[in-house]
C-alpha positions in Angstrom: 1.2 4.4 19.5 -0.8 2.4 17.0 0.9 0.6 14.2 0.3 2.2 10.8 0.8 -0.4 8.1 0.7 2.2 5.3 3.5 4.2 6.9 5.5 1.0 7.4 5.1 0.2 3.7 6.1 3.8 2.7 9.2 3.6 4.9 10.3 0.3 3.2 9.7 1.9 -0.2 11.7 5.0 0.8 14.6 2.9 2.1 14.6 0.9 -1.2 14.9 4.1 -3.1 18.1 5.0 -1.2 19.8 1.9 -2.7 23.1 1.3 -1.0 22.9 4.6 1.0 21.7 4.2 4.5 19.1 6.8 5.8 18.6 8.4 9.2 15.2 9.4 10.5 15.5 12.9 9.2 16.4 11.7 5.7 13.5 9.2 5.7 11.2 11.9 7.0 12.2 14.3 4.2 11.3 11.7 1.5 7.9 10.7 2.9 4.8 12.4 1.7 3.0 14.3 4.3 4.3 15.4 7.7 5.3 12.5 10.0 6.8 13.2 13.4 10.3 11.8 13.8 9.1 9.8 16.9 6.5 8.1 14.8 8.9 7.2 12.0 11.4 5.8 14.6 8.7 3.8 16.2 7.7 2.2 12.9 11.4 1.6 12.0 11.7 -0.3 15.2 8.6 -2.4 14.4 10.1 -3.1 10.9 13.4 -4.1 12.6 11.4 -6.5 14.9 10.3 -8.2 11.7 13.8 -8.2 10.3 12.7 -6.1 7.3 15.2 -3.3 8.2 18.5 -3.1 10.0 20.2 -0.3 11.9 23.9 0.4 12.4 25.5 1.9 15.5 25.0 5.4 14.2 21.3 5.0 13.8 21.4 4.8 10.0 18.8 2.4 8.6 18.8 0.2 5.6 16.5 -2.4 4.0 17.4 -6.0 4.6 17.1 -8.9 2.1 13.8 -9.8 3.8 12.7 -6.2 3.4 13.3 -6.4 -0.4 11.5 -9.7 -0.5 8.5 -8.1 1.3 8.4 -5.3 -1.3 8.7 -7.7 -4.2 5.9 -9.9 -2.8 3.4 -7.1 -2.8 4.4 -5.5 0.5 2.3 -7.7 2.7 4.2 -6.9 5.9 2.1 -8.9 8.2 2.1 -12.3 6.6 3.7 -15.1 8.6 7.4 -15.3 7.6 8.3 -18.3 9.7 7.0 -20.5 12.3 8.5 -20.3 15.8 10.1 -23.5 17.1 8.0 -25.4 19.7 8.8 -24.8 23.3 11.1 -27.6 24.4 11.2 -26.6 28.0 14.8 -25.7 28.2 17.1 -26.5 31.0 15.0 -24.8 33.7 11.9 -26.9 33.1 
């Protein structure tokens, strides 16, 4: 499934509207314009989670993280570099 940047932005905005209430996939789906399959929403939530813009609890309820709010406040550029990965130091196995 391809990454849909517009959908990812819409999901972040939707979660921001929920405030302190967490949302499940169905609640997010109900708030989004147009028809999005639950699988597509879940896939994009996981991508947002990979970037630490959203978090999920053990009951699969989603919320916006502090970094997610920052992304929205900074114009919603989801794919700018947030941090540099540390250099590979070889570890104990190398």
